[in-house]
mmCIF file of the N, C-alpha and C atoms, coordinates in Angstrom:
data_MODEL
# 
_entry.id   MODEL 
# 
loop_
_atom_site.group_PDB 
_atom_site.id 
_atom_site.type_symbol 
_atom_site.label_atom_id 
_atom_site.label_alt_id 
_atom_site.label_comp_id 
_atom_site.label_asym_id 
_atom_site.label_entity_id 
_atom_site.label_seq_id 
_atom_site.pdbx_PDB_ins_code 
_atom_site.Cartn_x 
_atom_site.Cartn_y 
_atom_site.Cartn_z 
_atom_site.occupancy 
_atom_site.B_iso_or_equiv 
_atom_site.pdbx_formal_charge 
_atom_site.auth_seq_id 
_atom_site.auth_comp_id 
_atom_site.auth_asym_id 
_atom_site.auth_atom_id 
_atom_site.pdbx_PDB_model_num 
ATOM 1   N N  . MET A 1 1  ? 6.468   5.409   -16.757 1.00 0.00 ? 1  MET A N  1 
ATOM 2   C CA . MET A 1 1  ? 5.973   4.388   -15.838 1.00 0.00 ? 1  MET A CA 1 
ATOM 3   C C  . MET A 1 1  ? 7.158   3.823   -15.058 1.00 0.00 ? 1  MET A C  1 
ATOM 4   N N  . THR A 1 2  ? 6.986   3.684   -13.773 1.00 0.00 ? 2  THR A N  1 
ATOM 5   C CA . THR A 1 2  ? 8.066   3.216   -12.903 1.00 0.00 ? 2  THR A CA 1 
ATOM 6   C C  . THR A 1 2  ? 8.323   1.722   -13.068 1.00 0.00 ? 2  THR A C  1 
ATOM 7   N N  . SER A 1 3  ? 9.575   1.352   -12.856 1.00 0.00 ? 3  SER A N  1 
ATOM 8   C CA . SER A 1 3  ? 9.885   -0.083  -12.814 1.00 0.00 ? 3  SER A CA 1 
ATOM 9   C C  . SER A 1 3  ? 10.129  -0.487  -11.364 1.00 0.00 ? 3  SER A C  1 
ATOM 10  N N  . ASP A 1 4  ? 9.929   0.482   -10.442 1.00 0.00 ? 4  ASP A N  1 
ATOM 11  C CA . ASP A 1 4  ? 10.087  0.201   -9.023  1.00 0.00 ? 4  ASP A CA 1 
ATOM 12  C C  . ASP A 1 4  ? 9.022   -0.784  -8.562  1.00 0.00 ? 4  ASP A C  1 
ATOM 13  N N  . SER A 1 5  ? 9.361   -1.519  -7.514  1.00 0.00 ? 5  SER A N  1 
ATOM 14  C CA . SER A 1 5  ? 8.356   -2.428  -6.962  1.00 0.00 ? 5  SER A CA 1 
ATOM 15  C C  . SER A 1 5  ? 7.311   -1.610  -6.202  1.00 0.00 ? 5  SER A C  1 
ATOM 16  N N  . VAL A 1 6  ? 6.095   -2.113  -6.218  1.00 0.00 ? 6  VAL A N  1 
ATOM 17  C CA . VAL A 1 6  ? 4.981   -1.443  -5.546  1.00 0.00 ? 6  VAL A CA 1 
ATOM 18  C C  . VAL A 1 6  ? 4.387   -2.423  -4.545  1.00 0.00 ? 6  VAL A C  1 
ATOM 19  N N  . LYS A 1 7  ? 4.319   -1.987  -3.284  1.00 0.00 ? 7  LYS A N  1 
ATOM 20  C CA . LYS A 1 7  ? 3.763   -2.830  -2.220  1.00 0.00 ? 7  LYS A CA 1 
ATOM 21  C C  . LYS A 1 7  ? 2.692   -2.026  -1.507  1.00 0.00 ? 7  LYS A C  1 
ATOM 22  N N  . LEU A 1 8  ? 1.579   -2.672  -1.241  1.00 0.00 ? 8  LEU A N  1 
ATOM 23  C CA . LEU A 1 8  ? 0.450   -2.019  -0.604  1.00 0.00 ? 8  LEU A CA 1 
ATOM 24  C C  . LEU A 1 8  ? 0.054   -2.806  0.642   1.00 0.00 ? 8  LEU A C  1 
ATOM 25  N N  . TYR A 1 9  ? 0.055   -2.121  1.769   1.00 0.00 ? 9  TYR A N  1 
ATOM 26  C CA . TYR A 1 9  ? -0.475  -2.695  3.006   1.00 0.00 ? 9  TYR A CA 1 
ATOM 27  C C  . TYR A 1 9  ? -1.865  -2.106  3.178   1.00 0.00 ? 9  TYR A C  1 
ATOM 28  N N  . SER A 1 10 ? -2.868  -2.974  3.273   1.00 0.00 ? 10 SER A N  1 
ATOM 29  C CA . SER A 1 10 ? -4.256  -2.495  3.272   1.00 0.00 ? 10 SER A CA 1 
ATOM 30  C C  . SER A 1 10 ? -5.105  -3.292  4.261   1.00 0.00 ? 10 SER A C  1 
ATOM 31  N N  . LEU A 1 11 ? -6.353  -2.834  4.380   1.00 0.00 ? 11 LEU A N  1 
ATOM 32  C CA . LEU A 1 11 ? -7.373  -3.561  5.140   1.00 0.00 ? 11 LEU A CA 1 
ATOM 33  C C  . LEU A 1 11 ? -8.477  -3.934  4.169   1.00 0.00 ? 11 LEU A C  1 
ATOM 34  N N  . SER A 1 12 ? -9.024  -5.117  4.298   1.00 0.00 ? 12 SER A N  1 
ATOM 35  C CA . SER A 1 12 ? -10.022 -5.594  3.337   1.00 0.00 ? 12 SER A CA 1 
ATOM 36  C C  . SER A 1 12 ? -11.308 -4.773  3.375   1.00 0.00 ? 12 SER A C  1 
ATOM 37  N N  . THR A 1 13 ? -11.570 -4.105  4.492   1.00 0.00 ? 13 THR A N  1 
ATOM 38  C CA . THR A 1 13 ? -12.824 -3.366  4.655   1.00 0.00 ? 13 THR A CA 1 
ATOM 39  C C  . THR A 1 13 ? -12.678 -1.860  4.446   1.00 0.00 ? 13 THR A C  1 
ATOM 40  N N  . CYS A 1 14 ? -11.481 -1.398  4.126   1.00 0.00 ? 14 CYS A N  1 
ATOM 41  C CA . CYS A 1 14 ? -11.180 0.033   4.063   1.00 0.00 ? 14 CYS A CA 1 
ATOM 42  C C  . CYS A 1 14 ? -11.487 0.605   2.674   1.00 0.00 ? 14 CYS A C  1 
ATOM 43  N N  . SER A 1 15 ? -12.329 1.625   2.617   1.00 0.00 ? 15 SER A N  1 
ATOM 44  C CA . SER A 1 15 ? -12.714 2.207   1.319   1.00 0.00 ? 15 SER A CA 1 
ATOM 45  C C  . SER A 1 15 ? -11.519 2.882   0.641   1.00 0.00 ? 15 SER A C  1 
ATOM 46  N N  . HIS A 1 16 ? -10.629 3.519   1.417   1.00 0.00 ? 16 HIS A N  1 
ATOM 47  C CA . HIS A 1 16 ? -9.447  4.160   0.822   1.00 0.00 ? 16 HIS A CA 1 
ATOM 48  C C  . HIS A 1 16 ? -8.494  3.102   0.247   1.00 0.00 ? 16 HIS A C  1 
ATOM 49  N N  . CYS A 1 17 ? -8.414  1.960   0.917   1.00 0.00 ? 17 CYS A N  1 
ATOM 50  C CA . CYS A 1 17 ? -7.570  0.865   0.430   1.00 0.00 ? 17 CYS A CA 1 
ATOM 51  C C  . CYS A 1 17 ? -8.136  0.323   -0.884  1.00 0.00 ? 17 CYS A C  1 
ATOM 52  N N  . LYS A 1 18 ? -9.462  0.165   -0.937  1.00 0.00 ? 18 LYS A N  1 
ATOM 53  C CA . LYS A 1 18 ? -10.102 -0.318  -2.173  1.00 0.00 ? 18 LYS A CA 1 
ATOM 54  C C  . LYS A 1 18 ? -9.882  0.661   -3.311  1.00 0.00 ? 18 LYS A C  1 
ATOM 55  N N  . SER A 1 19 ? -9.965  1.963   -3.021  1.00 0.00 ? 19 SER A N  1 
ATOM 56  C CA . SER A 1 19 ? -9.731  2.984   -4.051  1.00 0.00 ? 19 SER A CA 1 
ATOM 57  C C  . SER A 1 19 ? -8.298  2.927   -4.554  1.00 0.00 ? 19 SER A C  1 
ATOM 58  N N  . THR A 1 20 ? -7.357  2.671   -3.639  1.00 0.00 ? 20 THR A N  1 
ATOM 59  C CA . THR A 1 20 ? -5.948  2.573   -4.024  1.00 0.00 ? 20 THR A CA 1 
ATOM 60  C C  . THR A 1 20 ? -5.731  1.378   -4.953  1.00 0.00 ? 20 THR A C  1 
ATOM 61  N N  . LYS A 1 21 ? -6.299  0.222   -4.606  1.00 0.00 ? 21 LYS A N  1 
ATOM 62  C CA . LYS A 1 21 ? -6.173  -0.968  -5.460  1.00 0.00 ? 21 LYS A CA 1 
ATOM 63  C C  . LYS A 1 21 ? -6.777  -0.700  -6.836  1.00 0.00 ? 21 LYS A C  1 
ATOM 64  N N  . LYS A 1 22 ? -7.935  -0.042  -6.850  1.00 0.00 ? 22 LYS A N  1 
ATOM 65  C CA . LYS A 1 22 ? -8.607  0.268   -8.113  1.00 0.00 ? 22 LYS A CA 1 
ATOM 66  C C  . LYS A 1 22 ? -7.728  1.177   -8.978  1.00 0.00 ? 22 LYS A C  1 
ATOM 67  N N  . LEU A 1 23 ? -7.129  2.195   -8.356  1.00 0.00 ? 23 LEU A N  1 
ATOM 68  C CA . LEU A 1 23 ? -6.248  3.111   -9.085  1.00 0.00 ? 23 LEU A CA 1 
ATOM 69  C C  . LEU A 1 23 ? -5.053  2.356   -9.665  1.00 0.00 ? 23 LEU A C  1 
ATOM 70  N N  . LEU A 1 24 ? -4.420  1.516   -8.866  1.00 0.00 ? 24 LEU A N  1 
ATOM 71  C CA . LEU A 1 24 ? -3.263  0.751   -9.356  1.00 0.00 ? 24 LEU A CA 1 
ATOM 72  C C  . LEU A 1 24 ? -3.676  -0.181  -10.492 1.00 0.00 ? 24 LEU A C  1 
ATOM 73  N N  . ASP A 1 25 ? -4.847  -0.795  -10.374 1.00 0.00 ? 25 ASP A N  1 
ATOM 74  C CA . ASP A 1 25 ? -5.345  -1.665  -11.440 1.00 0.00 ? 25 ASP A CA 1 
ATOM 75  C C  . ASP A 1 25 ? -5.591  -0.859  -12.726 1.00 0.00 ? 25 ASP A C  1 
ATOM 76  N N  . GLU A 1 26 ? -6.206  0.317   -12.580 1.00 0.00 ? 26 GLU A N  1 
ATOM 77  C CA . GLU A 1 26 ? -6.501  1.162   -13.753 1.00 0.00 ? 26 GLU A CA 1 
ATOM 78  C C  . GLU A 1 26 ? -5.216  1.631   -14.434 1.00 0.00 ? 26 GLU A C  1 
ATOM 79  N N  . CYS A 1 27 ? -4.163  1.813   -13.631 1.00 0.00 ? 27 CYS A N  1 
ATOM 80  C CA . CYS A 1 27 ? -2.876  2.251   -14.180 1.00 0.00 ? 27 CYS A CA 1 
ATOM 81  C C  . CYS A 1 27 ? -2.059  1.054   -14.686 1.00 0.00 ? 27 CYS A C  1 
ATOM 82  N N  . THR A 1 28 ? -2.655  -0.116  -14.659 1.00 0.00 ? 28 THR A N  1 
ATOM 83  C CA . THR A 1 28 ? -2.025  -1.382  -15.051 1.00 0.00 ? 28 THR A CA 1 
ATOM 84  C C  . THR A 1 28 ? -0.636  -1.547  -14.421 1.00 0.00 ? 28 THR A C  1 
ATOM 85  N N  . VAL A 1 29 ? -0.580  -1.286  -13.126 1.00 0.00 ? 29 VAL A N  1 
ATOM 86  C CA . VAL A 1 29 ? 0.658   -1.424  -12.365 1.00 0.00 ? 29 VAL A CA 1 
ATOM 87  C C  . VAL A 1 29 ? 0.634   -2.768  -11.661 1.00 0.00 ? 29 VAL A C  1 
ATOM 88  N N  . GLN A 1 30 ? 1.749   -3.489  -11.755 1.00 0.00 ? 30 GLN A N  1 
ATOM 89  C CA . GLN A 1 30 ? 1.853   -4.731  -10.996 1.00 0.00 ? 30 GLN A CA 1 
ATOM 90  C C  . GLN A 1 30 ? 2.218   -4.359  -9.569  1.00 0.00 ? 30 GLN A C  1 
ATOM 91  N N  . TYR A 1 31 ? 1.526   -4.932  -8.613  1.00 0.00 ? 31 TYR A N  1 
ATOM 92  C CA . TYR A 1 31 ? 1.805   -4.613  -7.221  1.00 0.00 ? 31 TYR A CA 1 
ATOM 93  C C  . TYR A 1 31 ? 1.484   -5.808  -6.345  1.00 0.00 ? 31 TYR A C  1 
ATOM 94  N N  . GLU A 1 32 ? 2.147   -5.822  -5.198  1.00 0.00 ? 32 GLU A N  1 
ATOM 95  C CA . GLU A 1 32 ? 1.845   -6.827  -4.176  1.00 0.00 ? 32 GLU A CA 1 
ATOM 96  C C  . GLU A 1 32 ? 1.000   -6.135  -3.125  1.00 0.00 ? 32 GLU A C  1 
ATOM 97  N N  . PHE A 1 33 ? 0.059   -6.847  -2.564  1.00 0.00 ? 33 PHE A N  1 
ATOM 98  C CA . PHE A 1 33 ? -0.686  -6.257  -1.455  1.00 0.00 ? 33 PHE A CA 1 
ATOM 99  C C  . PHE A 1 33 ? -0.940  -7.300  -0.382  1.00 0.00 ? 33 PHE A C  1 
ATOM 100 N N  . VAL A 1 34 ? -1.110  -6.781  0.836   1.00 0.00 ? 34 VAL A N  1 
ATOM 101 C CA . VAL A 1 34 ? -1.443  -7.626  1.976   1.00 0.00 ? 34 VAL A CA 1 
ATOM 102 C C  . VAL A 1 34 ? -2.632  -6.977  2.674   1.00 0.00 ? 34 VAL A C  1 
ATOM 103 N N  . ASP A 1 35 ? -3.726  -7.723  2.804   1.00 0.00 ? 35 ASP A N  1 
ATOM 104 C CA . ASP A 1 35 ? -4.853  -7.269  3.615   1.00 0.00 ? 35 ASP A CA 1 
ATOM 105 C C  . ASP A 1 35 ? -4.555  -7.698  5.046   1.00 0.00 ? 35 ASP A C  1 
ATOM 106 N N  . VAL A 1 36 ? -4.021  -6.760  5.819   1.00 0.00 ? 36 VAL A N  1 
ATOM 107 C CA . VAL A 1 36 ? -3.500  -7.068  7.148   1.00 0.00 ? 36 VAL A CA 1 
ATOM 108 C C  . VAL A 1 36 ? -4.576  -7.638  8.073   1.00 0.00 ? 36 VAL A C  1 
ATOM 109 N N  . ASP A 1 37 ? -5.806  -7.152  7.949   1.00 0.00 ? 37 ASP A N  1 
ATOM 110 C CA . ASP A 1 37 ? -6.877  -7.623  8.844   1.00 0.00 ? 37 ASP A CA 1 
ATOM 111 C C  . ASP A 1 37 ? -7.263  -9.080  8.594   1.00 0.00 ? 37 ASP A C  1 
ATOM 112 N N  . LEU A 1 38 ? -6.843  -9.654  7.474   1.00 0.00 ? 38 LEU A N  1 
ATOM 113 C CA . LEU A 1 38 ? -7.166  -11.057 7.182   1.00 0.00 ? 38 LEU A CA 1 
ATOM 114 C C  . LEU A 1 38 ? -6.094  -12.013 7.705   1.00 0.00 ? 38 LEU A C  1 
ATOM 115 N N  . LEU A 1 39 ? -4.995  -11.461 8.215   1.00 0.00 ? 39 LEU A N  1 
ATOM 116 C CA . LEU A 1 39 ? -3.926  -12.291 8.764   1.00 0.00 ? 39 LEU A CA 1 
ATOM 117 C C  . LEU A 1 39 ? -4.216  -12.565 10.237  1.00 0.00 ? 39 LEU A C  1 
ATOM 118 N N  . GLU A 1 40 ? -3.546  -13.585 10.755  1.00 0.00 ? 40 GLU A N  1 
ATOM 119 C CA . GLU A 1 40 ? -3.742  -13.931 12.164  1.00 0.00 ? 40 GLU A CA 1 
ATOM 120 C C  . GLU A 1 40 ? -2.408  -14.199 12.840  1.00 0.00 ? 40 GLU A C  1 
ATOM 121 N N  . GLY A 1 41 ? -2.400  -14.060 14.150  1.00 0.00 ? 41 GLY A N  1 
ATOM 122 C CA . GLY A 1 41 ? -1.274  -14.480 14.980  1.00 0.00 ? 41 GLY A CA 1 
ATOM 123 C C  . GLY A 1 41 ? 0.049   -13.850 14.609  1.00 0.00 ? 41 GLY A C  1 
ATOM 124 N N  . ASP A 1 42 ? 1.086   -14.701 14.557  1.00 0.00 ? 42 ASP A N  1 
ATOM 125 C CA . ASP A 1 42 ? 2.452   -14.227 14.321  1.00 0.00 ? 42 ASP A CA 1 
ATOM 126 C C  . ASP A 1 42 ? 2.606   -13.575 12.953  1.00 0.00 ? 42 ASP A C  1 
ATOM 127 N N  . GLU A 1 43 ? 1.869   -14.097 11.972  1.00 0.00 ? 43 GLU A N  1 
ATOM 128 C CA . GLU A 1 43 ? 1.954   -13.523 10.622  1.00 0.00 ? 43 GLU A CA 1 
ATOM 129 C C  . GLU A 1 43 ? 1.482   -12.062 10.650  1.00 0.00 ? 43 GLU A C  1 
ATOM 130 N N  . ARG A 1 44 ? 0.375   -11.810 11.332  1.00 0.00 ? 44 ARG A N  1 
ATOM 131 C CA . ARG A 1 44 ? -0.149  -10.444 11.438  1.00 0.00 ? 44 ARG A CA 1 
ATOM 132 C C  . ARG A 1 44 ? 0.844   -9.550  12.189  1.00 0.00 ? 44 ARG A C  1 
ATOM 133 N N  . LYS A 1 45 ? 1.387   -10.066 13.306  1.00 0.00 ? 45 LYS A N  1 
ATOM 134 C CA . LYS A 1 45 ? 2.354   -9.287  14.091  1.00 0.00 ? 45 LYS A CA 1 
ATOM 135 C C  . LYS A 1 45 ? 3.557   -8.899  13.240  1.00 0.00 ? 45 LYS A C  1 
ATOM 136 N N  . ALA A 1 46 ? 4.075   -9.842  12.468  1.00 0.00 ? 46 ALA A N  1 
ATOM 137 C CA . ALA A 1 46 ? 5.253   -9.586  11.634  1.00 0.00 ? 46 ALA A CA 1 
ATOM 138 C C  . ALA A 1 46 ? 4.958   -8.520  10.583  1.00 0.00 ? 46 ALA A C  1 
ATOM 139 N N  . ILE A 1 47 ? 3.808   -8.609  9.943   1.00 0.00 ? 47 ILE A N  1 
ATOM 140 C CA . ILE A 1 47 ? 3.444   -7.623  8.916   1.00 0.00 ? 47 ILE A CA 1 
ATOM 141 C C  . ILE A 1 47 ? 3.253   -6.245  9.545   1.00 0.00 ? 47 ILE A C  1 
ATOM 142 N N  . LEU A 1 48 ? 2.605   -6.185  10.714  1.00 0.00 ? 48 LEU A N  1 
ATOM 143 C CA . LEU A 1 48 ? 2.415   -4.892  11.389  1.00 0.00 ? 48 LEU A CA 1 
ATOM 144 C C  . LEU A 1 48 ? 3.759   -4.259  11.753  1.00 0.00 ? 48 LEU A C  1 
ATOM 145 N N  . GLU A 1 49 ? 4.747   -5.079  12.119  1.00 0.00 ? 49 GLU A N  1 
ATOM 146 C CA . GLU A 1 49 ? 6.090   -4.548  12.385  1.00 0.00 ? 49 GLU A CA 1 
ATOM 147 C C  . GLU A 1 49 ? 6.679   -3.957  11.105  1.00 0.00 ? 49 GLU A C  1 
ATOM 148 N N  . ASP A 1 50 ? 6.465   -4.635  9.972   1.00 0.00 ? 50 ASP A N  1 
ATOM 149 C CA . ASP A 1 50 ? 6.924   -4.105  8.677   1.00 0.00 ? 50 ASP A CA 1 
ATOM 150 C C  . ASP A 1 50 ? 6.265   -2.763  8.381   1.00 0.00 ? 50 ASP A C  1 
ATOM 151 N N  . VAL A 1 51 ? 4.955   -2.696  8.573   1.00 0.00 ? 51 VAL A N  1 
ATOM 152 C CA . VAL A 1 51 ? 4.212   -1.458  8.296   1.00 0.00 ? 51 VAL A CA 1 
ATOM 153 C C  . VAL A 1 51 ? 4.769   -0.322  9.151   1.00 0.00 ? 51 VAL A C  1 
ATOM 154 N N  . LYS A 1 52 ? 5.031   -0.603  10.443  1.00 0.00 ? 52 LYS A N  1 
ATOM 155 C CA . LYS A 1 52 ? 5.524   0.435   11.362  1.00 0.00 ? 52 LYS A CA 1 
ATOM 156 C C  . LYS A 1 52 ? 6.874   0.991   10.937  1.00 0.00 ? 52 LYS A C  1 
ATOM 157 N N  . LYS A 1 53 ? 7.689   0.197   10.234  1.00 0.00 ? 53 LYS A N  1 
ATOM 158 C CA . LYS A 1 53 ? 8.981   0.691   9.736   1.00 0.00 ? 53 LYS A CA 1 
ATOM 159 C C  . LYS A 1 53 ? 8.757   1.826   8.731   1.00 0.00 ? 53 LYS A C  1 
ATOM 160 N N  . PHE A 1 54 ? 7.716   1.703   7.928   1.00 0.00 ? 54 PHE A N  1 
ATOM 161 C CA . PHE A 1 54 ? 7.412   2.699   6.897   1.00 0.00 ? 54 PHE A CA 1 
ATOM 162 C C  . PHE A 1 54 ? 6.479   3.790   7.421   1.00 0.00 ? 54 PHE A C  1 
ATOM 163 N N  . ASN A 1 55 ? 5.578   3.415   8.316   1.00 0.00 ? 55 ASN A N  1 
ATOM 164 C CA . ASN A 1 55 ? 4.516   4.298   8.783   1.00 0.00 ? 55 ASN A CA 1 
ATOM 165 C C  . ASN A 1 55 ? 4.275   4.027   10.273  1.00 0.00 ? 55 ASN A C  1 
ATOM 166 N N  . PRO A 1 56 ? 4.988   4.765   11.143  1.00 0.00 ? 56 PRO A N  1 
ATOM 167 C CA . PRO A 1 56 ? 4.889   4.508   12.589  1.00 0.00 ? 56 PRO A CA 1 
ATOM 168 C C  . PRO A 1 56 ? 3.465   4.556   13.143  1.00 0.00 ? 56 PRO A C  1 
ATOM 169 N N  . LYS A 1 57 ? 2.566   5.306   12.500  1.00 0.00 ? 57 LYS A N  1 
ATOM 170 C CA . LYS A 1 57 ? 1.182   5.370   12.975  1.00 0.00 ? 57 LYS A CA 1 
ATOM 171 C C  . LYS A 1 57 ? 0.399   4.116   12.601  1.00 0.00 ? 57 LYS A C  1 
ATOM 172 N N  . CYS A 1 58 ? 0.957   3.337   11.678  1.00 0.00 ? 58 CYS A N  1 
ATOM 173 C CA . CYS A 1 58 ? 0.364   2.066   11.276  1.00 0.00 ? 58 CYS A CA 1 
ATOM 174 C C  . CYS A 1 58 ? -1.066  2.265   10.760  1.00 0.00 ? 58 CYS A C  1 
ATOM 175 N N  . SER A 1 59 ? -1.236  3.253   9.890   1.00 0.00 ? 59 SER A N  1 
ATOM 176 C CA . SER A 1 59 ? -2.550  3.508   9.296   1.00 0.00 ? 59 SER A CA 1 
ATOM 177 C C  . SER A 1 59 ? -2.563  2.980   7.865   1.00 0.00 ? 59 SER A C  1 
ATOM 178 N N  . PHE A 1 60 ? -3.742  2.907   7.299   1.00 0.00 ? 60 PHE A N  1 
ATOM 179 C CA . PHE A 1 60 ? -3.905  2.258   6.000   1.00 0.00 ? 60 PHE A CA 1 
ATOM 180 C C  . PHE A 1 60 ? -4.684  3.142   5.043   1.00 0.00 ? 60 PHE A C  1 
ATOM 181 N N  . PRO A 1 61 ? -4.420  3.032   3.754   1.00 0.00 ? 61 PRO A N  1 
ATOM 182 C CA . PRO A 1 61 ? -3.377  2.218   3.129   1.00 0.00 ? 61 PRO A CA 1 
ATOM 183 C C  . PRO A 1 61 ? -1.987  2.826   3.320   1.00 0.00 ? 61 PRO A C  1 
ATOM 184 N N  . THR A 1 62 ? -0.989  1.960   3.385   1.00 0.00 ? 62 THR A N  1 
ATOM 185 C CA . THR A 1 62 ? 0.409   2.363   3.340   1.00 0.00 ? 62 THR A CA 1 
ATOM 186 C C  . THR A 1 62 ? 0.969   1.781   2.048   1.00 0.00 ? 62 THR A C  1 
ATOM 187 N N  . ILE A 1 63 ? 1.450   2.668   1.173   1.00 0.00 ? 63 ILE A N  1 
ATOM 188 C CA . ILE A 1 63 ? 1.918   2.259   -0.149  1.00 0.00 ? 63 ILE A CA 1 
ATOM 189 C C  . ILE A 1 63 ? 3.413   2.555   -0.246  1.00 0.00 ? 63 ILE A C  1 
ATOM 190 N N  . ILE A 1 64 ? 4.183   1.580   -0.699  1.00 0.00 ? 64 ILE A N  1 
ATOM 191 C CA . ILE A 1 64 ? 5.611   1.779   -0.916  1.00 0.00 ? 64 ILE A CA 1 
ATOM 192 C C  . ILE A 1 64 ? 5.870   1.611   -2.406  1.00 0.00 ? 64 ILE A C  1 
ATOM 193 N N  . ILE A 1 65 ? 6.356   2.681   -3.019  1.00 0.00 ? 65 ILE A N  1 
ATOM 194 C CA . ILE A 1 65 ? 6.688   2.664   -4.448  1.00 0.00 ? 65 ILE A CA 1 
ATOM 195 C C  . ILE A 1 65 ? 8.173   2.967   -4.541  1.00 0.00 ? 65 ILE A C  1 
ATOM 196 N N  . GLY A 1 66 ? 8.961   1.918   -4.838  1.00 0.00 ? 66 GLY A N  1 
ATOM 197 C CA . GLY A 1 66 ? 10.411  2.092   -4.795  1.00 0.00 ? 66 GLY A CA 1 
ATOM 198 C C  . GLY A 1 66 ? 10.795  2.453   -3.366  1.00 0.00 ? 66 GLY A C  1 
ATOM 199 N N  . GLY A 1 67 ? 11.404  3.616   -3.178  1.00 0.00 ? 67 GLY A N  1 
ATOM 200 C CA . GLY A 1 67 ? 11.779  4.063   -1.837  1.00 0.00 ? 67 GLY A CA 1 
ATOM 201 C C  . GLY A 1 67 ? 10.816  5.072   -1.249  1.00 0.00 ? 67 GLY A C  1 
ATOM 202 N N  . LYS A 1 68 ? 9.741   5.384   -1.960  1.00 0.00 ? 68 LYS A N  1 
ATOM 203 C CA . LYS A 1 68 ? 8.797   6.412   -1.508  1.00 0.00 ? 68 LYS A CA 1 
ATOM 204 C C  . LYS A 1 68 ? 7.626   5.771   -0.768  1.00 0.00 ? 68 LYS A C  1 
ATOM 205 N N  . VAL A 1 69 ? 7.280   6.353   0.371   1.00 0.00 ? 69 VAL A N  1 
ATOM 206 C CA . VAL A 1 69 ? 6.160   5.860   1.175   1.00 0.00 ? 69 VAL A CA 1 
ATOM 207 C C  . VAL A 1 69 ? 5.026   6.880   1.091   1.00 0.00 ? 69 VAL A C  1 
ATOM 208 N N  . ILE A 1 70 ? 3.844   6.408   0.752   1.00 0.00 ? 70 ILE A N  1 
ATOM 209 C CA . ILE A 1 70 ? 2.647   7.253   0.707   1.00 0.00 ? 70 ILE A CA 1 
ATOM 210 C C  . ILE A 1 70 ? 1.634   6.634   1.655   1.00 0.00 ? 70 ILE A C  1 
ATOM 211 N N  . VAL A 1 71 ? 1.129   7.454   2.567   1.00 0.00 ? 71 VAL A N  1 
ATOM 212 C CA . VAL A 1 71 ? 0.140   6.977   3.533   1.00 0.00 ? 71 VAL A CA 1 
ATOM 213 C C  . VAL A 1 71 ? -1.198  7.610   3.178   1.00 0.00 ? 71 VAL A C  1 
ATOM 214 N N  . GLY A 1 72 ? -2.198  6.762   2.958   1.00 0.00 ? 72 GLY A N  1 
ATOM 215 C CA . GLY A 1 72 ? -3.518  7.252   2.591   1.00 0.00 ? 72 GLY A CA 1 
ATOM 216 C C  . GLY A 1 72 ? -3.711  7.226   1.082   1.00 0.00 ? 72 GLY A C  1 
ATOM 217 N N  . TYR A 1 73 ? -4.948  7.447   0.684   1.00 0.00 ? 73 TYR A N  1 
ATOM 218 C CA . TYR A 1 73 ? -5.273  7.459   -0.748  1.00 0.00 ? 73 TYR A CA 1 
ATOM 219 C C  . TYR A 1 73 ? -5.044  8.866   -1.283  1.00 0.00 ? 73 TYR A C  1 
ATOM 220 N N  . LYS A 1 74 ? -3.854  9.058   -1.864  1.00 0.00 ? 74 LYS A N  1 
ATOM 221 C CA . LYS A 1 74 ? -3.473  10.359  -2.414  1.00 0.00 ? 74 LYS A CA 1 
ATOM 222 C C  . LYS A 1 74 ? -3.184  10.143  -3.894  1.00 0.00 ? 74 LYS A C  1 
ATOM 223 N N  . GLU A 1 75 ? -4.234  10.219  -4.694  1.00 0.00 ? 75 GLU A N  1 
ATOM 224 C CA . GLU A 1 75 ? -4.155  9.854   -6.107  1.00 0.00 ? 75 GLU A CA 1 
ATOM 225 C C  . GLU A 1 75 ? -3.006  10.545  -6.830  1.00 0.00 ? 75 GLU A C  1 
ATOM 226 N N  . ASN A 1 76 ? -2.877  11.854  -6.663  1.00 0.00 ? 76 ASN A N  1 
ATOM 227 C CA . ASN A 1 76 ? -1.827  12.585  -7.390  1.00 0.00 ? 76 ASN A CA 1 
ATOM 228 C C  . ASN A 1 76 ? -0.435  12.153  -6.967  1.00 0.00 ? 76 ASN A C  1 
ATOM 229 N N  . GLU A 1 77 ? -0.232  11.963  -5.663  1.00 0.00 ? 77 GLU A N  1 
ATOM 230 C CA . GLU A 1 77 ? 1.080   11.520  -5.173  1.00 0.00 ? 77 GLU A CA 1 
ATOM 231 C C  . GLU A 1 77 ? 1.405   10.127  -5.687  1.00 0.00 ? 77 GLU A C  1 
ATOM 232 N N  . ILE A 1 78 ? 0.410   9.252   -5.700  1.00 0.00 ? 78 ILE A N  1 
ATOM 233 C CA . ILE A 1 78 ? 0.623   7.875   -6.174  1.00 0.00 ? 78 ILE A CA 1 
ATOM 234 C C  . ILE A 1 78 ? 1.005   7.912   -7.648  1.00 0.00 ? 78 ILE A C  1 
ATOM 235 N N  . LYS A 1 79 ? 0.251   8.657   -8.458  1.00 0.00 ? 79 LYS A N  1 
ATOM 236 C CA . LYS A 1 79 ? 0.541   8.730   -9.890  1.00 0.00 ? 79 LYS A CA 1 
ATOM 237 C C  . LYS A 1 79 ? 1.924   9.325   -10.129 1.00 0.00 ? 79 LYS A C  1 
ATOM 238 N N  . GLU A 1 80 ? 2.269   10.347  -9.368  1.00 0.00 ? 80 GLU A N  1 
ATOM 239 C CA . GLU A 1 80 ? 3.591   10.986  -9.523  1.00 0.00 ? 80 GLU A CA 1 
ATOM 240 C C  . GLU A 1 80 ? 4.697   9.989   -9.203  1.00 0.00 ? 80 GLU A C  1 
ATOM 241 N N  . ALA A 1 81 ? 4.538   9.231   -8.098  1.00 0.00 ? 81 ALA A N  1 
ATOM 242 C CA . ALA A 1 81 ? 5.538   8.242   -7.704  1.00 0.00 ? 81 ALA A CA 1 
ATOM 243 C C  . ALA A 1 81 ? 5.666   7.132   -8.751  1.00 0.00 ? 81 ALA A C  1 
ATOM 244 N N  . LEU A 1 82 ? 4.564   6.855   -9.447  1.00 0.00 ? 82 LEU A N  1 
ATOM 245 C CA . LEU A 1 82 ? 4.580   5.837   -10.497 1.00 0.00 ? 82 LEU A CA 1 
ATOM 246 C C  . LEU A 1 82 ? 5.128   6.372   -11.812 1.00 0.00 ? 82 LEU A C  1 
ATOM 247 N N  . GLY A 1 83 ? 5.307   7.697   -11.884 1.00 0.00 ? 83 GLY A N  1 
ATOM 248 C CA . GLY A 1 83 ? 5.809   8.307   -13.112 1.00 0.00 ? 83 GLY A CA 1 
ATOM 249 C C  . GLY A 1 83 ? 4.728   8.451   -14.162 1.00 0.00 ? 83 GLY A C  1 
ATOM 250 N N  . LEU A 1 84 ? 3.480   8.639   -13.742 1.00 0.00 ? 84 LEU A N  1 
ATOM 251 C CA . LEU A 1 84 ? 2.364   8.782   -14.684 1.00 0.00 ? 84 LEU A CA 1 
ATOM 252 C C  . LEU A 1 84 ? 1.979   10.231  -14.862 1.00 0.00 ? 84 LEU A C  1 
# 
């Protein structure tokens, strides 16, 4: 199991984002997440700039595990990055 930090950029209405959160919960991984669509104004702009640094297409979910970036719900890649 990884000790790397896990950050998830998601949308509250996205089924792939919900599946990613569910997978992380099932793996009992501590993670931070931001539902970008629930933010407004400058806060949303700032987060979108962060997302673009990792994922220029700015699609969701964007998951950062340590230094690894995974775009989309890719269960095997996520588990591998977590060391599961």
